[in-house]
Backbone bond lengths (Angstrom), bond angles and torsions (degrees), N, CA, C in turn:
res aa  C-N    CA-C-N  psi(-1)  N-CA   C-N-CA  omega(-1)  CA-C   N-CA-C  phi
1 M - - - 1.441 - - 1.534 110.48 -
2 I 1.306 116.86 125.73 1.451 120.39 177.47 1.476 109.51 -91.86
3 I 1.358 114.10 112.34 1.500 120.56 -172.83 1.526 107.29 -99.64
4 I 1.298 115.25 128.59 1.478 124.58 174.37 1.564 108.71 -108.22
5 G 1.313 113.75 108.33 1.495 118.03 -177.99 1.474 113.86 -64.84
6 E 1.321 119.18 123.58 1.474 121.82 -171.02 1.507 116.47 -94.06
7 K 1.366 118.67 1.20 1.433 118.92 -161.51 1.539 114.24 -77.80
8 I 1.336 118.39 -25.28 1.469 119.65 -176.92 1.509 110.23 -88.91
9 N 1.332 116.41 76.80 1.466 121.76 -167.89 1.553 106.77 -139.99
10 S 1.314 115.28 123.91 1.495 119.03 -174.15 1.478 114.63 -67.76
11 T 1.351 117.12 -10.28 1.466 119.21 175.34 1.521 112.68 -78.48
12 L 1.330 117.50 -13.81 1.447 121.50 178.79 1.498 110.77 -84.64
13 K 1.341 115.05 125.41 1.483 120.17 -174.62 1.515 111.90 -59.53
14 A 1.344 116.42 -30.57 1.484 119.04 -177.78 1.529 112.61 -74.61
15 I 1.311 117.14 -24.35 1.476 122.36 -173.67 1.508 113.85 -102.94
16 R 1.279 117.02 -25.48 1.477 121.08 -175.83 1.531 111.92 -57.73
17 P 1.356 120.47 -43.87 1.434 118.50 179.40 1.548 114.71 -60.59
18 A 1.362 115.43 -33.36 1.452 118.94 178.84 1.514 111.12 -67.00
19 I 1.287 118.20 -36.93 1.469 121.35 177.36 1.525 109.47 -71.68
20 E 1.336 116.17 -39.61 1.494 121.68 -177.77 1.552 108.04 -62.95
21 S 1.317 117.81 -41.06 1.459 120.51 -173.92 1.537 112.74 -95.84
22 Y 1.313 116.38 7.19 1.478 120.29 -175.92 1.505 113.55 51.85
23 D 1.355 113.59 48.22 1.442 121.99 177.59 1.529 110.34 -80.46
24 A 1.311 114.95 89.79 1.485 120.47 -173.78 1.540 110.39 -62.96
25 K 1.320 116.61 -43.07 1.456 118.11 -175.26 1.510 113.65 -60.64
26 T 1.305 116.71 -45.03 1.488 120.41 178.39 1.545 110.39 -60.11
27 I 1.327 115.78 -46.88 1.497 118.90 -178.93 1.509 110.36 -64.46
28 Q 1.324 118.47 -42.10 1.487 122.81 -177.60 1.527 109.65 -67.01
29 D 1.334 117.93 -42.43 1.432 120.53 -179.76 1.549 111.04 -62.56
30 L 1.342 114.01 -43.23 1.474 117.14 -178.12 1.522 110.99 -69.07
31 A 1.325 119.05 -33.77 1.460 120.49 177.44 1.541 108.64 -65.72
32 I 1.314 116.54 -47.11 1.477 119.60 -177.81 1.547 110.31 -60.07
33 K 1.349 115.01 -47.65 1.467 119.22 -178.78 1.518 111.77 -59.20
34 Q 1.312 118.89 -42.15 1.451 123.10 179.83 1.535 109.87 -63.13
35 H 1.325 114.82 -47.47 1.472 119.30 -179.24 1.535 111.92 -60.88
36 E 1.330 113.03 -45.03 1.516 117.89 179.94 1.527 110.67 -65.32
37 A 1.345 117.91 -28.11 1.424 121.58 -176.62 1.564 111.82 -82.57
38 G 1.339 115.95 -5.66 1.434 117.55 177.78 1.488 117.83 124.86
39 A 1.314 117.81 -1.53 1.482 120.47 -179.34 1.513 109.55 -72.00
40 A 1.314 118.12 126.41 1.432 123.15 175.67 1.524 110.46 -80.78
41 Y 1.337 115.68 -31.98 1.452 123.21 179.42 1.514 109.10 -125.50
42 I 1.301 116.46 150.74 1.480 122.85 173.31 1.531 107.73 -108.30
43 D 1.322 118.28 113.65 1.433 120.01 176.12 1.502 109.96 -76.24
44 V 1.329 117.66 137.76 1.458 123.67 -179.30 1.546 107.88 -128.40
45 N 1.313 115.67 125.89 1.446 122.23 -177.78 1.491 110.51 -137.84
46 A 1.357 115.63 129.26 1.457 119.97 178.52 1.544 108.77 -130.06
47 G 1.342 115.55 26.21 1.449 122.18 -172.36 1.482 115.47 -63.64
48 M 1.341 119.46 -22.36 1.484 121.74 -179.69 1.525 111.50 -71.91
49 F 1.322 117.57 -15.75 1.466 122.27 -178.76 1.530 107.40 -99.54
50 H 1.358 115.08 76.71 1.432 119.87 -170.41 1.560 113.48 -62.19
51 D 1.311 116.58 -35.58 1.430 119.56 -173.96 1.524 114.99 -73.69
52 D 1.353 116.97 -28.16 1.450 118.58 -177.71 1.552 109.08 -138.93
53 E 1.283 118.08 38.81 1.485 121.51 -179.33 1.532 113.38 -56.34
54 P 1.343 119.21 -43.89 1.497 117.73 -179.81 1.563 111.77 -59.14
55 Q 1.298 116.14 -42.13 1.481 118.39 -178.94 1.508 110.75 -69.41
56 R 1.317 119.35 -38.52 1.443 120.90 178.72 1.501 111.75 -67.45
57 L 1.337 115.33 -37.59 1.511 118.61 -179.67 1.527 108.89 -68.66
58 V 1.333 118.05 -40.04 1.438 120.40 178.10 1.500 110.01 -62.07
59 W 1.338 117.05 -42.06 1.492 120.29 179.83 1.545 108.47 -61.46
60 L 1.323 118.25 -41.91 1.485 119.49 178.91 1.517 108.92 -60.13
61 I 1.283 118.93 -48.51 1.480 123.71 -178.18 1.540 108.08 -56.58
62 E 1.301 116.32 -54.52 1.469 121.22 -173.59 1.537 111.31 -65.38
63 T 1.333 116.20 -35.52 1.469 120.21 -178.44 1.500 108.84 -71.29
64 I 1.312 117.82 -45.75 1.478 119.29 -177.08 1.519 114.44 -70.23
65 Q 1.339 117.73 -36.42 1.468 118.59 -177.13 1.520 111.28 -75.61
66 E 1.348 119.17 -3.26 1.439 121.86 173.20 1.534 107.41 -73.93
67 V 1.337 119.37 -24.17 1.486 118.29 -173.12 1.515 113.55 -121.58
68 T 1.301 119.86 -7.34 1.451 121.23 178.48 1.510 109.85 -151.59
69 D 1.342 114.27 149.84 1.492 118.36 177.44 1.519 110.66 -99.37
70 A 1.333 117.16 13.75 1.490 118.47 177.02 1.483 110.79 -62.37
71 P 1.306 117.93 134.87 1.493 119.79 176.03 1.469 113.03 -67.72
72 F 1.342 116.42 163.82 1.451 122.29 -176.11 1.485 112.19 -107.23
73 A 1.358 113.72 152.41 1.497 122.46 161.22 1.506 104.16 -104.47
74 I 1.323 116.89 110.13 1.468 120.11 -175.43 1.534 108.01 -87.69
75 D 1.318 114.86 111.35 1.421 121.25 -163.77 1.581 109.65 -106.55
76 S 1.295 114.17 101.55 1.443 120.41 179.78 1.550 112.34 -167.74
77 P 1.321 119.07 147.07 1.458 118.70 171.83 1.526 110.88 -93.08
78 N 1.368 116.14 1.21 1.455 122.68 -174.65 1.511 111.62 -93.61
79 P 1.388 118.16 107.72 1.487 118.33 -177.93 1.496 116.05 -55.10
80 A 1.347 117.30 -34.47 1.454 120.30 -179.40 1.498 111.17 -66.66
81 A 1.340 116.25 -40.89 1.466 121.18 -179.51 1.543 108.89 -68.65
82 I 1.315 117.57 -41.51 1.472 120.84 176.89 1.479 111.03 -60.22
83 E 1.298 118.36 -49.02 1.490 121.03 -177.20 1.527 109.31 -63.62
84 A 1.294 119.87 -41.16 1.462 123.16 179.35 1.547 110.34 -61.03
85 A 1.366 114.96 -40.35 1.462 117.77 178.75 1.504 111.26 -70.64
86 L 1.325 119.30 -39.25 1.425 121.85 176.98 1.530 113.28 -60.21
87 R 1.301 115.52 -40.29 1.472 120.60 176.82 1.488 111.89 -63.65
88 A 1.316 116.91 -34.67 1.463 122.14 -176.59 1.538 110.67 -80.75
89 N 1.325 118.87 -22.36 1.426 121.62 -172.40 1.525 112.43 -67.63
90 K 1.323 116.39 133.88 1.470 122.70 174.82 1.506 110.53 -122.90
91 N 1.303 118.64 -2.65 1.450 119.45 177.94 1.513 112.05 -85.74
92 A 1.291 118.94 -170.27 1.477 122.95 -174.73 1.550 107.94 -66.30
93 K 1.355 112.75 177.50 1.453 120.40 -173.50 1.509 111.85 -54.83
94 P 1.336 117.98 124.55 1.437 120.67 -176.70 1.586 110.30 -89.90
95 I 1.305 113.49 175.48 1.478 122.30 171.76 1.535 107.62 -115.14
96 I 1.314 115.39 136.54 1.463 120.17 172.30 1.537 106.62 -86.79
97 N 1.273 116.66 131.34 1.441 125.11 178.38 1.503 110.03 -126.23
98 S 1.342 119.01 86.20 1.482 127.44 27.48 1.517 109.23 -165.90
99 I 1.361 113.18 177.81 1.463 120.54 175.57 1.535 107.72 -123.78
100 T 1.292 116.74 158.40 1.457 122.95 173.78 1.526 107.76 -130.37
101 N 1.338 116.39 177.10 1.454 118.83 173.29 1.524 111.84 -92.53
102 E 1.320 118.68 17.96 1.440 121.65 166.06 1.497 111.33 -67.87
103 K 1.284 117.11 128.43 1.491 121.37 -168.86 1.498 113.66 -51.38
104 E 1.357 114.39 -53.40 1.484 118.35 -174.23 1.517 109.90 -65.65
105 R 1.319 117.68 -43.33 1.483 119.96 -177.53 1.492 109.71 -68.58
106 Y 1.315 117.89 -42.70 1.487 120.00 -178.19 1.496 109.07 -63.98
107 N 1.308 120.08 -44.87 1.482 120.90 -175.56 1.525 111.78 -67.78
108 A 1.333 117.52 -24.58 1.441 120.83 179.76 1.523 112.75 -84.14
109 I 1.311 116.21 -32.02 1.479 118.58 -171.77 1.529 112.71 -100.82
110 A 1.277 118.83 -35.84 1.475 120.08 -179.71 1.529 114.59 -53.04
111 P 1.341 118.72 -43.99 1.452 117.67 179.31 1.549 113.61 -63.37
112 L 1.353 118.46 -24.97 1.461 119.69 175.28 1.531 110.38 -69.25
113 A 1.313 118.04 -42.22 1.471 121.56 176.64 1.520 110.52 -57.59
114 V 1.335 115.33 -42.46 1.472 120.41 -177.60 1.530 109.05 -70.26
115 E 1.284 117.99 -47.96 1.491 121.94 -175.71 1.516 111.12 -62.59
116 Y 1.355 115.35 -44.76 1.509 119.01 -174.20 1.541 111.43 -96.11
117 K 1.311 116.75 1.65 1.482 121.80 176.62 1.528 109.80 53.39
118 T 1.303 116.69 55.90 1.426 122.75 -178.36 1.548 113.58 -101.07
119 G 1.299 116.36 167.13 1.454 118.68 163.44 1.507 107.13 -76.89
120 I 1.350 116.33 167.68 1.475 116.88 177.43 1.520 109.81 -153.49
121 I 1.337 114.22 135.10 1.488 122.27 174.51 1.472 106.64 -88.61
122 A 1.358 115.65 124.26 1.464 123.22 -177.32 1.493 109.38 -113.79
123 L 1.322 116.42 112.28 1.474 123.19 -179.33 1.486 112.86 -79.90
124 C 1.292 118.64 137.10 1.475 122.11 176.93 1.535 110.21 -76.19
125 M 1.310 114.07 75.44 1.452 120.36 179.78 1.529 108.33 -151.08
126 D 1.330 118.31 145.27 1.440 121.61 176.17 1.511 112.36 -137.50
127 D 1.301 119.76 -163.66 1.473 121.69 -175.13 1.510 112.99 -65.10
128 A 1.297 116.88 -15.69 1.468 121.07 177.91 1.536 111.00 -82.84
129 G 1.337 116.90 -7.97 1.435 120.48 -177.14 1.471 113.51 104.24
130 M 1.331 116.47 -162.61 1.463 121.18 -179.55 1.551 108.61 -85.32
131 P 1.348 115.11 119.34 1.472 118.74 -175.58 1.550 111.29 -70.22
132 E 1.294 111.82 152.00 1.491 118.85 -178.65 1.469 113.11 -89.56
133 T 1.352 117.04 -34.44 1.447 119.56 -169.02 1.543 112.35 -99.84
134 V 1.314 115.68 157.52 1.469 121.18 174.03 1.545 109.96 -59.27
135 E 1.300 116.23 -45.29 1.486 121.02 -177.24 1.534 111.65 -56.19
136 D 1.335 115.45 -46.50 1.462 119.66 -179.13 1.548 112.22 -66.41
137 R 1.317 114.87 -36.44 1.482 116.68 -179.50 1.501 110.82 -71.31
138 V 1.315 118.26 -37.46 1.467 121.18 178.09 1.506 108.97 -66.73
139 T 1.336 118.93 -40.01 1.414 122.59 177.96 1.538 111.77 -60.52
140 I 1.329 117.44 -44.90 1.476 120.97 178.07 1.530 110.18 -64.51
141 A 1.310 115.32 -42.55 1.503 117.68 177.41 1.506 111.06 -57.74
142 G 1.323 116.92 -43.76 1.478 119.58 179.09 1.514 112.50 -63.11
143 R 1.321 117.21 -39.83 1.454 119.03 178.03 1.483 112.11 -64.96
144 L 1.313 116.26 -40.88 1.518 120.14 178.93 1.504 110.12 -64.78
145 I 1.344 117.82 -45.08 1.422 121.19 177.75 1.516 113.33 -57.08
146 E 1.334 113.60 -47.24 1.421 119.77 -178.84 1.548 112.17 -62.53
147 K 1.322 118.35 -45.64 1.449 123.76 -176.82 1.574 109.44 -67.88
148 L 1.336 115.71 -43.61 1.468 118.78 -176.49 1.533 110.08 -66.85
149 T 1.316 117.07 -44.16 1.464 120.32 -177.27 1.570 110.90 -66.80
150 K 1.346 114.38 -37.06 1.456 117.63 177.31 1.569 112.21 -62.40
151 Q 1.330 114.45 -30.68 1.475 119.58 -179.17 1.523 110.62 -85.23
152 G 1.287 117.82 -4.12 1.483 118.61 175.56 1.506 115.52 111.49
153 V 1.288 119.92 1.77 1.464 121.39 176.89 1.505 108.87 -79.02
154 A 1.315 115.89 126.20 1.505 119.26 -178.91 1.500 108.51 -65.61
155 I 1.318 117.33 141.85 1.462 119.33 -178.14 1.515 113.35 -60.53
156 G 1.349 115.73 -32.28 1.448 118.87 176.49 1.534 115.11 -70.45
157 D 1.325 116.02 -9.93 1.453 119.39 176.19 1.516 113.59 -95.58
158 I 1.318 117.66 4.34 1.480 122.29 180.00 1.530 109.84 -100.77
159 Y 1.329 115.36 130.40 1.406 123.83 -178.75 1.523 107.91 -117.75
160 I 1.316 119.70 102.49 1.441 122.70 -177.69 1.536 109.26 -79.49
161 D 1.325 116.65 128.80 1.447 123.26 176.31 1.542 107.88 -111.05
162 P 1.322 115.82 112.47 1.482 120.92 -176.98 1.518 115.38 -68.11
163 M 1.321 117.91 -4.15 1.456 127.30 -177.55 1.506 110.23 70.51
164 I 1.285 117.06 101.41 1.453 122.88 -177.23 1.552 109.12 -90.13
165 R 1.309 115.68 120.87 1.456 120.34 177.31 1.554 108.13 -108.53
166 P 1.341 118.44 147.70 1.455 121.02 -174.30 1.583 111.56 -62.11
167 I 1.276 114.32 136.72 1.514 117.47 175.26 1.521 112.13 -69.02
168 G 1.353 113.86 -20.15 1.484 116.76 175.59 1.455 116.15 -67.87
169 T 1.356 117.15 -16.90 1.490 121.76 179.32 1.518 110.40 -106.19
170 G 1.319 117.72 -2.86 1.488 121.27 179.06 1.505 110.27 -174.78
171 S 1.335 113.66 115.81 1.470 119.68 -172.56 1.504 112.83 -60.93
172 Q 1.349 120.07 -22.93 1.428 121.84 -179.48 1.508 115.06 -94.24
173 N 1.317 117.25 -0.37 1.479 120.74 -175.47 1.541 112.04 -58.44
174 G 1.323 116.01 -41.55 1.477 119.60 177.69 1.498 111.65 -64.54
175 V 1.331 116.66 -43.51 1.453 121.45 -179.11 1.532 110.19 -62.11
176 V 1.328 116.83 -45.21 1.473 121.41 179.36 1.506 111.02 -60.55
177 A 1.305 118.56 -45.33 1.484 123.24 179.52 1.524 109.20 -61.41
178 L 1.308 118.21 -46.42 1.457 121.59 -176.18 1.557 110.80 -65.64
179 E 1.324 115.42 -43.15 1.448 118.36 -179.29 1.514 112.64 -69.39
180 T 1.315 115.97 -33.80 1.464 121.27 172.77 1.536 109.85 -59.72
181 M 1.280 117.03 -45.61 1.452 120.55 177.62 1.486 113.38 -57.76
182 R 1.369 115.84 -46.21 1.469 120.99 -179.38 1.515 110.68 -62.37
183 R 1.317 116.98 -42.36 1.467 120.63 -176.22 1.537 110.22 -70.88
184 V 1.333 117.57 -42.27 1.464 119.34 -179.62 1.523 111.01 -64.85
185 K 1.338 114.94 -42.90 1.473 117.81 -179.99 1.511 112.18 -65.36
186 A 1.325 115.46 -38.29 1.505 119.07 177.67 1.507 112.46 -63.47
187 E 1.367 115.86 -41.58 1.434 118.45 -176.22 1.512 114.09 -85.00
188 Y 1.327 115.95 -26.54 1.490 121.10 -177.13 1.565 108.31 -133.31
189 P 1.330 117.62 71.71 1.464 120.50 -170.83 1.518 112.81 -64.68
190 D 1.333 120.32 -19.04 1.451 122.79 -175.54 1.520 113.84 -89.19
191 V 1.381 117.82 -7.45 1.455 118.33 177.06 1.510 110.28 -85.74
192 H 1.265 117.69 159.48 1.462 122.76 170.06 1.536 109.59 -87.54
193 L 1.310 113.52 156.44 1.458 121.62 173.01 1.547 107.29 -120.09
194 T 1.308 115.37 131.21 1.469 119.97 178.22 1.501 110.68 -139.78
195 C 1.311 118.57 170.13 1.439 122.03 174.93 1.533 109.50 -167.15
196 G 1.345 112.59 163.05 1.498 119.07 170.23 1.528 104.46 -84.76
197 L 1.323 116.72 98.34 1.483 122.71 -169.07 1.509 112.87 -55.46
198 S 1.339 116.88 -47.09 1.451 121.08 -169.66 1.555 112.08 -71.76
199 N 1.352 118.75 -10.11 1.444 120.18 176.46 1.499 111.60 -60.09
200 I 1.302 117.27 -27.15 1.483 119.93 -176.27 1.538 110.92 -65.29
201 S 1.307 119.46 -27.72 1.473 121.76 -172.94 1.507 114.18 -104.33
202 F 1.334 118.17 4.00 1.455 121.03 -174.38 1.513 111.15 -54.54
203 G 1.295 116.16 132.41 1.469 121.75 177.01 1.527 115.35 88.15
204 L 1.313 117.31 -3.61 1.477 120.64 -177.34 1.542 110.19 -106.19
205 P 1.290 116.67 154.87 1.516 119.47 173.58 1.550 108.91 -74.64
206 A 1.282 115.21 166.23 1.489 121.47 179.13 1.525 112.13 44.24
207 R 1.301 114.98 52.07 1.467 120.87 -174.22 1.509 112.64 -57.90
208 K 1.335 117.11 -34.99 1.461 119.51 -177.13 1.509 111.55 -59.80
209 L 1.303 118.59 -35.56 1.472 123.83 179.39 1.553 109.03 -61.17
210 I 1.323 115.48 -49.04 1.448 118.39 -179.68 1.502 111.24 -64.96
211 N 1.332 117.03 -38.75 1.488 120.20 178.40 1.539 111.55 -61.32
212 Q 1.325 115.02 -41.06 1.477 118.73 -177.84 1.504 109.68 -67.15
213 A 1.315 118.50 -45.79 1.470 121.24 178.28 1.496 112.04 -62.93
214 F 1.301 118.07 -39.99 1.489 121.53 -179.48 1.517 110.57 -68.74
215 L 1.312 118.55 -37.37 1.457 121.09 178.95 1.527 109.93 -59.19
216 V 1.328 118.57 -46.34 1.486 121.58 -179.72 1.508 109.27 -61.64
217 A 1.387 116.62 -48.36 1.454 119.01 -177.97 1.554 111.08 -61.80
218 A 1.367 115.58 -43.50 1.404 119.24 -176.69 1.574 113.54 -65.41
219 M 1.344 114.14 -39.88 1.459 118.28 176.21 1.552 109.65 -60.72
220 S 1.315 115.97 -39.11 1.463 119.36 177.46 1.496 112.56 -65.59
221 A 1.304 117.10 -23.94 1.467 123.82 179.09 1.514 114.68 -89.12
222 G 1.341 114.67 -3.57 1.462 119.25 178.23 1.487 118.54 116.90
223 L 1.365 115.67 -4.74 1.449 119.84 178.01 1.514 110.34 -57.29
224 D 1.339 119.28 126.25 1.483 120.69 177.69 1.491 111.62 -124.88
225 S 1.345 118.19 10.68 1.435 123.34 176.36 1.522 107.45 -155.97
226 A 1.354 115.82 152.82 1.451 118.46 -179.85 1.527 107.74 -155.12
227 I 1.312 115.22 145.21 1.404 124.63 169.94 1.531 107.19 -92.07
228 L 1.296 119.20 107.50 1.474 121.90 -168.95 1.532 109.46 -151.90
229 D 1.307 114.89 176.54 1.485 123.53 177.32 1.480 109.06 -89.44
230 P 1.318 122.21 102.74 1.447 123.32 178.81 1.513 113.83 -71.10
231 L 1.360 116.03 -11.93 1.461 120.04 179.14 1.511 111.76 -85.70
232 D 1.380 115.59 -3.89 1.497 119.03 173.17 1.505 107.96 -81.27
233 K 1.293 117.04 96.23 1.467 123.51 -176.47 1.526 113.35 -56.03
234 R 1.302 117.40 -41.78 1.474 119.63 -178.08 1.498 108.51 -68.78
235 L 1.315 120.94 -41.13 1.419 123.15 179.47 1.551 109.86 -61.65
236 M 1.290 117.46 -45.56 1.430 121.78 179.03 1.507 111.52 -63.22
237 S 1.292 116.42 -34.40 1.495 120.37 177.64 1.531 110.43 -63.52
238 F 1.330 116.39 -43.39 1.492 119.79 174.40 1.505 111.33 -58.96
239 L 1.354 116.36 -39.09 1.470 120.46 -178.39 1.518 110.02 -63.16
240 Y 1.338 116.66 -46.68 1.490 120.35 -176.63 1.530 109.41 -67.23
241 A 1.339 116.22 -40.77 1.479 119.94 179.49 1.542 111.20 -63.09
242 T 1.319 113.99 -41.11 1.489 118.37 -179.42 1.506 111.94 -67.15
243 E 1.327 115.87 -40.16 1.494 117.52 176.36 1.518 110.43 -60.81
244 A 1.334 117.62 -39.35 1.439 120.07 178.16 1.552 111.87 -63.32
245 L 1.317 115.67 -43.45 1.460 120.67 -177.67 1.519 111.81 -68.47
246 M 1.344 117.96 -27.70 1.459 121.89 -179.39 1.505 114.49 -90.56
247 G 1.295 114.90 6.45 1.504 116.90 179.84 1.499 114.62 75.50
248 L 1.305 115.25 19.86 1.512 119.22 -179.07 1.508 112.88 -96.80
249 D 1.352 116.12 6.63 1.466 121.06 -175.72 1.523 105.52 -138.42
250 D 1.333 113.09 96.54 1.480 119.15 -174.14 1.513 113.02 -54.27
251 F 1.332 116.94 120.99 1.479 122.44 -178.81 1.517 114.17 55.52
252 C 1.377 114.07 22.16 1.455 119.60 178.75 1.511 113.41 59.99
253 M 1.293 116.23 28.37 1.506 120.91 -173.65 1.518 111.46 -65.51
254 N 1.329 116.63 -41.54 1.476 118.24 -179.23 1.518 110.07 -68.21
255 Y 1.330 115.91 -43.76 1.469 122.61 177.58 1.531 109.65 -56.10
256 L 1.340 116.75 -46.90 1.477 119.06 -178.86 1.523 110.75 -66.03
257 T 1.323 116.99 -37.76 1.461 119.86 177.97 1.523 110.44 -61.57
258 M 1.345 117.02 -46.43 1.457 118.55 178.80 1.526 111.73 -62.45
259 F 1.319 117.90 -37.51 1.447 120.00 178.29 1.527 110.86 -63.24
260 R 1.346 116.11 -45.62 1.518 121.06 -178.21 1.549 110.42 -64.47
261 E 1.304 116.17 -31.29 1.476 120.78 -179.37 1.527 112.56 -85.93
262 G 1.323 116.52 -0.01 1.447 119.91 -179.98 1.497 114.58 71.54
263 R 1.317 116.59 28.46 1.483 120.68 -179.92 1.465 115.14 -98.83
264 L 1.325 118.43 4.78 1.446 121.57 176.67 1.514 109.03 -103.28
265 E 1.325 115.69 140.21 1.466 122.62 176.51 1.487 108.38 -118.00
266 F 1.341 115.82 122.66 1.496 117.81 -177.93 1.513 107.09 -148.83
């Protein structure tokens, strides 16, 4: 499972003041903790600072790479901010988070993925908006995969996001997301599937419970990456247990290691 640590995000009330005040220690500590907890990538988002997002995003990149070599998921719809962050990056190959099949956004961001040879999260959305049906989402995913690979993005560098909508606003939203994952993985087995895991529980009480259940279901549907909180020990425990059950952990060695290290919560 490719884990993208979600915690360094300017939309989070707990982290926005640290970005606003250029609190390097808080940012660095959070990056280190996420990486040590299992995050393969550190998501960085400065989108709430509309007037100077590129500069803030560059500061996050430069600050974090002083203390860890974990690669970044550069989280912005702003091509100028993404490019500034890519130029500042000295760690391993990053992921751009994200692109859609909206013409203007696609044409601005796809060339950056090609030039900098990055991974890229591709959202199942186009100029018509967020599709309602599984069929429409799979169609958009196929179009994005075809266009990106034709431009030179390796299929293994594409992370399809089926667009997770809260089940609190539509009882079938979870079903649609899961079926989209199954269909995309069946038709395009070499692409990755990712999502913002906690979107599924937005607006509901006891959100962590919904997130845990959805993670297990999504992994069973083909999800092999997720933007989540790696510091949620119970959530990570479900992840390791599910990997073991799905035959993704030879002889349960990783699960046993996590148990011996006291990193499972049960």
